[in-house]
Every structure is written in C-alpha cells, then in structure tokens.
N, C-alpha and C positions, 0 to 999 in steps of 0.2 A: 620474558617481556613484562613491563609494568602493565597495570590495569589500563585497558584501552577503551575510551569512549569516543563516540562521534561528536565532535565539538561544533555542531552545526544546528541551525534551525532551518525550517523550510517555509517558504511562502508560495502562493500560487492563486490562480483565479479560474481553474478548470480549463484553461487554455495552455498554460505552461507552469512549470515549477522552477524555483530557484532555491539553491542551498547556500546559506550565508553563515560564515563562521564568526568567532568572537573578535576577529579583526575587521569585521564588516566587509569581508571579502567574499564575493560571489564565487564559490568554489565549483559550482555545477549549475548550468542553466542551458537547456536544450531548446532550440527554436527552429522552425515555427511549431513543432509538435513535440510531444513527450519523447518520441523515439528518433528525433532528428539529431544531427550533429550538435555538439555543444558549441555555444558561443563563448562560454567560460567553462573551463574544464580542469583547473589546477588540482582538483580532487584526484585526478588520475595522472597528472604530469605537471609539476611545478613550472617547468620551462615551456613546454609546448601548449599548456592549457590556457594561458592568458589569465588576467586578473582584472577585477573591478573592486577596488578596496578604498576605504575611507578610514584613515587611522591618525592618531596624533603623530606629529613630527618627532616628538621626544621618544627616545627609546624606552624610557622607564615610565610605564603606565599600567593601569589595570582596566579590565573591562568586564562587563556582565551583560547577559542577554535575558530578555523576557518578552512575552507577548503582551500587547494590549489585551486586557481581559476579554475572554470569550471571542477572540478574533484570530485571524491568520496574519495580522500585522505585527512584524517583528521589530523589536528595539534592541540596539546594541549601544550600551552606554559606556563612555570612556572617561577616565579620570587621570589627569597628569598634573605635574607641579604647576603648570601655567593655566590650568582651568579644566573644565569638563564640558562634554557635549554628548548628545545621543543621536544616533542614526536610526531613523524610522523607515523601514522598508515595506513597501506596499505594492502588491499586484492588484491593480484596480478591478473591483467587481461591484456592480451596483445595478439596479433596475432603472432602465430608461425606456420610456414608451412601451411599458409592459414587456420588455425583453431584457435579458441579462447582457449587460455591457461588460466584456471581459477582453480588453485589448492586449496585444503583445507589447506591453509597456511595463517598465519597472520605475516606480516613483521612489526617490530617495530624498528624504528631508533630513538635513543636518541642523539640528536644533541646539543652539547655544544654551548651556545651563548656567555656568558662571565663569568668570575670569576672561582671559584673552588667549585661548589655546591656539597654538600653531598646528595645522593639520596638513595632510597630504592626500590627494585624491588621484588614484591611478585607474585608467580604463584602457585595457589592451585586449580586445576581443580576438577570437580566432575562428577560422572556418575549416570545414572538412576534417573534423577531429584533430585539429592542431596543425594541419598541413598548410593552411593559408594564413599568412600574416597580412592583414589588410593595409592598404594605403589609406592615408587620411587627408581629408580636405576640411577647411573650416569656413563657417559663415560668421555672422556677427555674434551669434549666441549659441552656436552648435558646432559639434565636430561630427563629420560624416566618415564612416568606415566603409571602404569600397570592397567589392569582390566577395561579398558574403551572401550572395543569393538574392536577398532583399536589401532595401535601404536600411542601414543601421545608423542610428544617430544618438548622441547624447545632447540634450538641450539643457542649458544651465545658466545660472547667474554668477558662476565662478569664472575667474579669468581662464580662458582657454589655454593661454600660454602656461599657466601653472599646471594644468592637467597634462598637457602634451609633454612638458619637461619633467613631470613627476616632482614638481617643486613645492616646497612647503609655503604656506601662507597663513595669515592671521584670520581666525574666525571671530569676527566682531559683530556678527548678526546671523540670523538663520539663513541657510543657503539651500538650494534645491538642485537636484540632478535628475533628469528623466531620460531613461534609455528607451528607445522605440525601435521596433522591428517592423518594417513595412511603412505604414502610414506614420509620418512624423508628427510631432506635437507643434501645431501652429497657434494654439490658443495661448493666452497670457500664462506665464510660467507659475508664478507664486499662487495666484488665485486658483488655477487649475489643480495644482498639487494639493492645496489645502482642501479644496472641494472633494477631490478623489479620495484623499485620506479620510475625511469625515464620513463620506458616503460608504466607503468600503468598511470602515469600522462599524457603522450603523448596520450595514448589510449582514455582516457576520454575527453581530450581537442579536439581531432579530432572528437570524436562523437558529441560533442556540436557544433563544427564548422560546421558540416553538418546538423544541425537543422535549420528549418525555424523559425524565430522569428518575431513578430511584433515590432513596434517601441516603445511600452510601456510595462512596467512590465517585462522587459527582465531578470533581476536578479531573480525575483521570479519564472518565468517560467523555467529558467535554473536549479535552485535548485530542483524544482518540477519534472522536467524531469529526473534528475539524481537520485532522490529518487525513482521514479516509475520504472526506469530501473532495479534497484536492486531487485525488487520484482518479476521479472520473473525468474523462475527456468529453466535455459537454457537447461538442459538435456532433459526436457520433453516439455517445452513451457508453462507450467502452470503458472498462475499469482496469487499470494496470496494477500489477503486483507490487511494483516499486518504481521510483523515478530514476534509479541508478543502474549502472552496469559494472560488473567486475569487481565489486567490493567482496573480498574473499571470505569464505566460510571460516577460515583460520589462516594465520600467517604461513605462507609458502605451501598452501594446500593445493593450489591450482584449481580449486573449486570456485571459479570465478565466472559468474553467469550474468547475462543481460536480462533484466526483469522488467523492461519497459514495454511489456506486452500484456495481453488480456487472456488470462486463464479462466476457463469456465469454472474451475474448481474454486479459485480465489473469490471470484465474483459471487458464488453462492453464499459463502460465509460473510462477505462484505454486505450483501443485500440483506441478509438476516440481521446484521447489526443495525443497519439503517431502519429496518422495520421495527426493531426493538425500541429505538428512540423516536419512532413515530414519523419518520420521513419516508415518503413513498415516491417522490419525484424521481429519485435515482433509479428505482425499479422501472418506472415507466419509460425513462430514457434508455435503460438497458434493454428493454423489450425491443425497441427500434433496432438496436445494435444486433441482437440475437436474430430477430426476424429477417434482417438483411443477409446475415450469414446462412441461415437455414434455407433461404430461397435459392442460394447458390452453392449449397453444400455438396451436391452430387450424392454419392453413395454413403458418405460417412462424414463425421466431424473430426477436426483436429483438436488436440487439447488446448491449443492457444492460437490466437490471431493477433494481427496488429490492431491498433486503435481504429483503423479504417476498415477492419475486416479482411485485410490482405492475408493470403495464405502463405506465401513464400517468405520465410523469415531466415534466409540463409545466414549461417553462423560463420563469421570470419574473425581473425585476430588482427589487431592493428598495432602499429609501432608506437606505443606509449609506455612510459616507465611503470605505470600501474600504481595503485594505492599502496603506499609504503613499500614500493618496489615489487608488488605482487603481480606477476604475469602468469598467463596471458591476459591481455585486455580483449574481451570478446564483444562483438557487435552482432546482434541477431541471436537466435536460439534454436539449436538443432532439434530440440524437443518437438518442434512442429511436425516432424516426420514420424514421431512415435505413435504407437497405438495405445490409447488410454481409454478404455471402454466406460469408465465412470462418468464421462462427460455427458452422456445422454440423461442419466438420472440427475446429474447436477443441474442441468438446464431445466428439467421438469420441476425439481424442488424449488429452484430459484423463481420460476414464473408462477408457482402455485398461488401466491397471494393475489396476483392480478385477477384471477378468476374466482377466488373464494372469499376474499376479504370484503365485507359489506361496506367498509369505509371508502372503497375505491370505485369511482364511476368510470371504469376503464371502457373506452368506447369501442374497442376492437375485440370484445370477448369471443365473438364468433371465430376469431382466428384459431381457436383451439382445434377446430375441425381439420385443419391442415397440419398444425404444429404437433399436437399431442399424439395422434396416431403414428406419425412418422417417427417421433422419438421413442415411442413404445415399441415399434417394429425394430428399431435399432437395438434396444435392450434385449428383445427376444432373440435377435440374430447373434448377438455377441455374448449371450448369457454364460456359456461355458468356455469362451475363448480366453486364452492367456493374454496378458497385456504387460506394459512396462510399469504400471502402477503410478500412484501419485507422486512418488519420490523420483520418478523418471529414470529408472535404472537403464543404462545404455547398452548393457551386454547381457541382460537377463529378462525373460518373460515368465510370468506365473499367473495362475488364477488367483488374483489378490482378494483377500477378505474385504478390504475397503471398497474395491470395485463391486463386489457382490452386494455389499451393503447398499451402494447407491443404485444398483439394479432393483433391489427391494424397495428402497425409498422412492425411486423414480416411479415405479409401478404403483405404489401407494398414492403418490401425488396425482398420477394419471386417473386413478380410481376416484379420488376426491373431485377432480375437475369434471370427470364424466357424470358424477352424481349431481353437480350443480346444473347440468344441462339434461339430466335424465337420459343420458346416453347409455342404454343398457348394454349394448354390444361392447362399447369401450370399457365399461366397468367390469364385464365378465373377463375380457382379455387381460386387463390390468390385474385383476385378482389372481388369475391363473399364473401370470408371470411372477407376481409377488410370492406366490406359494412355491413356485420352482426356485426362485432365488433363496427363499428361506431354507429349502432342503439342501441347497448347495452350501449355504453358510454353516449348516449343521454338520456337513461333511468335513468342514475345516476344523471343527472343534476338537481340541485335545483333552480327552476325558481325564487322563492321568494328572495333567498339570492344571486342569480346570481353567483353560484359557483358549481364546481364539487367536491362533498365530497369524503371521503376516499373509500366508497364502495356503491353499490346500496342499498338504503333503510336505510342508517345511516346518522345522522346529523353531525358526527365527520369530521373535516377537517384534511388534511394531506398534508405536504409540498411536498410529492412525486408527487402530481398532478401539481406542477409547470412544470413538464416535458411535460404536454399537450401544453404548450407554446413553450418550447425550442425544442421540437421534431416536431413542425409544425402541430400538430393536430388542434390547434386553429390558425386562421389567425392572424398574428401579428398586423395587422391594424384594427382588429375588436373590437367593444366595449366589446364583450364577453371575449376576452383575457384580456383586461384591468380590467374588472369587476372581473374576476376570481382572478387575482393577488391582487386586492384591498381587496377582501373578506379574502384571506389568510393572507394578511398583518394585517388586523384588529384583527385576532385571534392568529396568530402564530409568528408575528414579535416581537423580544425582543430588548433590548437596544444594541447599538453599531452595528446594522445591523445583529445581530445574529438571528437565526430562529429555532424554535422548529419543530421537525418532526411531532409531534401531541401533544395535551395536555390532552387527555382523559386518564382515568385509564386503565392500561394494566395488564399483568400477575404479575408484580412486584410493582404495585402502580402507582403513577403519576411521569412522567419524571421530573428530577431536572436540567438536563443540556440540552443545545442545541446540535443538531447534525450538525457539521460544514459544511458538504457538502450541507445541505439544504440552508444555507446562500449563498453559491456560486451558487446554482440553482436559488435563488432569484435574485442575481446580473445578471445572465444570462438572466432570464426572463425579468427583467427591461430593459436590453439593447435590447431585442427582440422587445419590444413594443415601442421603441423610447425614453424611459426615461433614456437616456445615462448619463446625469449628476448625477441622483440618483444612477445609477449603479456604476459609478466611485467613488462617495462619499462613498458608502457602501463597495466597494471592498477595498478602502484605509483603512477603519476602520478594516476590517477583517485581513489585513496583520499584524496588531499588535498582533494577537493571535497566531503567531508562537513562537517557542522558540528562543534562541539566535543565532541559525544557520539557521533560516528560515524554520524550519520543523514543520509540523502541526499534531495535534492529531486528534482523532475521534470526541471527544466531547469538548465543551467549556462551562464553567459556565459563567453566566452574570457578575461575578466579574473578568473575564479574565483568570481564571484557566484552564489549560489543563487537560483533563481526557480522559479515554478510551484508546484503543490500539494505538500504536505509532510506526512509522509514520502510518497514515491511508492513503492508496492509494486513497480512495474515496475523501478525502479532497484535496490532491494535484491535482487530476484529475479535481475536481470542479474549482480549481483556474485557471488551464490552460485553460479549456473550456470557463470560464467566461471572462478571459482576452482576448482571441481571439475574442469572440463575441463583446466585447467593441471595440477592435482594428478595426474590420471591420466597425463598426458604425462610429468611429472617422475618419477613412480613407475616408469613403463615404462623411462625412460632409466636411472634408478638401478639397476633390476634387471638390465638388460643390461650 
C-alpha cells in the first residue's frame, strides 16, 4: 500500500468533536456526546455515513488546510479556475457570564477570496450509526432533519433548494451555514457567526497565551495541547483516549477498537502533560469525574469508564463497511471487564498535584481521607495478582512489570500526600507497600540480559518498561538504567526512531505497526540518562509522522503510514512530555 496519512483536521469545544477533511467534508461527528452515534460518519462508510461537505463545483481544484494560529478553528482553502474561497469551521467556545459556552453547534463560514467560484454544499446527516436516513422539512432559512433524537437543523443564507438538490451555485459573497443539535439558532445569522468565530479564536489564543512553553518545539507542543484539550468532556471531566472507533492498527488486522472512553492510564499521562504547560483546570475537573466513580466503585475499579462514569461498555459489531474496508466496526470496548491492577496507582499519581502543588487552592483537600487509603488498600490487595496489563491482552494474564511499577509509584504518591497532612499511619503503610512493590520488581529483573522484561517469569520485552526510567524508579545516572534502555533498543527499536510496544505473538498474531507513544517514551528515557543528542535526533524524526496539520495517530508503520485511532491523546501526550524533558536537559547544559 502507498504511504497512508489521515487527511483530516479536528475541531471541538469540549462538548463534541468534528473531523473535517480537505474537501471540507465532516467525516466524523458524534452527537450529543463523544460516544454517541455519529451524525456524520463517512469515515467508516461512504454510503451509510452521510456527508456535510462544501466544495467547488469544478472537478479540477486544489485545497489546503490550516488552523487559525493557536486555535482549534480549522480553515480549508480551495482554488479552482473560476476563483477561490475558504471554509472556516468553528465549534463555538467562549466565556459568557463567567461560564464556558460550548453549544452543540457547528459554524461554517464560506469566505470568498477572489473570482466567482461555483460551489456545492451537501448536508445529509444520519442516525443510529447509519441506520436512520432522516426526513427533511424546511423553513424560510433552515432545513430540519427529523428522527435524529434531538432537533437537528442547518440555518443558512444559502438557497435551501440548492442544498437539498446538491446543486451548484455562484459564490458572490461570504455565506454562512450553522448546524445545531437541540437548541436551534434563532439569533441573526451573519452577526452571530462572526461573533462566535471572533470569540472562539480569542478564547483559544488566550488559552495558549497562558501556557508555559519551553524554547524548543513550541509549534508542536501548542498543537498537541490544543488537541488534548478537545478530548476532555467538560460536563463531567472525563478524558477520552480518542474520538474515533475502529480505525485499524494496520490494514486487515482486525485490531479495530472503540477508543471513545476514559482510561485511567491515558488520563494520568494527559494530566501530566497539562501540568507541564501550566494548566490545572483539567485536573480539577478530572477530580470530579474520578471522585464520582470512586464513590460508586464497589470492591474494585475498571480500567475504563464512559465519559459519564458508566460501567457497562458492551462491545458489539455494527454493519458498516469500515475504514478502507476494515472490519469489524466495533462500538463499546470489552476491556471494561478486564482486570488491570495498575489503575489504582494511576489514579493516585494523577491526583497527587491536587494535594501537593502549592499553586493549587484545591478546596477539597480533605477528600484524601477517603480516597487515598482506599486506593492504597487496593494496591495492597492486588500487589501479587496477575492482570491483563496495559496492552489489554484478552487471553493472557501475568504479573506485569508495568503494573508493579504503578503499585510502587502509587504508594510513593500516597506517601507524599500523607506527608502533606502529617498522616503518619498513611505514610507508614504507603512506605511498606512501596518497599514490597520494589522487591517484586527486582524479581522480574533479568540479570543476564540486564533488562526488566514484560512480566515476572517471561523473556518477552515490552516498551512500557521504559517508564521505569522516566518515572524515576531507576536512577538516571545508573548503569542499570542505561543497560535497560540498550536491551529494549536492541529488540524493539525500528527504523526512523519508531518503537514496537512488543514483538511477541498476542491474541491477534504478531504486531505489524509500531505504537507511537512508545517512541516518545524512548525519547524521554534517552534524555533522562543524558543521551540528549540521541533524544533530539529521534524526536525530530518522529515529528515527520504527523499528518499535514501536525496531528498524530495511534500507530505508525515503518513506511511512515498512520494507522489506529486518530488523534491519539497518548501520542500527543508523549510528544509534550518528551519535549519538556529534552528542554530541561538543554537548559541545564546551556546554563553550565
């Protein structure tokens, strides 16, 4: 196959996400929640998915995409023989009456650049994953699409006949199309669109202006931060792994998963990235999400929940053609039934700054008394129990090194929280558990190969154990840290700085693509042990694996192709954390 890239940008406002390709077609847009059925889903089925496109009528045209600088407002610019225009797509987000206004609304401005181009606007939404083709009714300035759960409308100053008939028309002035889900737009069209565009651009640019950035890799960190922000569902605080489902890890691999859910593991890394750039509101919102789940957790935690904290994420397959014909198309994720014991440490490490960072005036710090001891008890209970691990093996359980690492890290975090409140009993218990986890980790160590394998008693290596360096379990100046990295390099490092998560046979065969976050973990680990030049060289290579807008997927083939769900928060988090690690090393060298 030729080199394959996802030819899409994303917009959103922390209520919904929309994926828009270089034909200004909304390829994927789920409403009213991230995990709802799509309203537009041609990403997974050109026929059943519906379309919402704005293109030149001429067959021969060129297009390019770019963002308004430091925003999530996407521009798709077209040039044809008869003229040029740009589609500006905006998910409105702004502060009104000291609250975030983030309606289920897509604002599309069609701005004439020059000439008199003929264009075509198509709007064909679908319901229930393509099974419902809505009936339409019209008003004087809107088209209403029926039987889609809520009222769905487009309000526009374009001839409704032209849109309904998919008929071309002359663009002789700027035009506006607003799609609403639920509450329709009743305000003046042009003035409202211009105001929402202006205020949304201002909102995102102010958000970026308040970020802390190092002197290097600023463009990449800015785009990654903007992408990450879109994946927190602000109503509950839950953070999803990705906005898509069933984009395959490789062509015909059947490794097609629904990632529109909240993994504690992903959230830990994402929150660390937000903390790096100096944004803590995401952590405070995430606390609300976690606190509600813990209150109703019962005896244990699942590895993932819905954005509303719902437990049952039944995995089913649906009758769609799939991306590039890749089946099955899955909705839901069976991993919710798995045992993954690292979740307790993940939550503790995620929440640590709320209790220890002096910049935060977190009003519910006494909540530690119920949360932290319970999580610590769970670590103690599961300390020696095998689990499915972070890669979610469906037919194998082991005592995973990565899980043991988070038992250790979670206990260390609990100790630090206990120290803030002078809770000596909590500190003693946390220290005992950290010591026990440490002993188990050393049982996993392979003295001959000088490496920590995937699990106790297995020879298989795993890129997740790079975290033993980046999370400071291994002293960065020690031979053991350098030897561990070298052993992983020898077996898992691929061309161009890419890194396999593992190479052994799993539930679906042998992996064919690399997992991109592992390559960023590798860069992070290189910087930790002082191999700063190697880290920079590898990170520079990895930047070439984004698409045309600087957006990264989950998986990358060694030929440079993007695969897996998109964007993958893991990948963007990995970039931010690796870039910050390098920046700290470079700053230190320059200072000396």
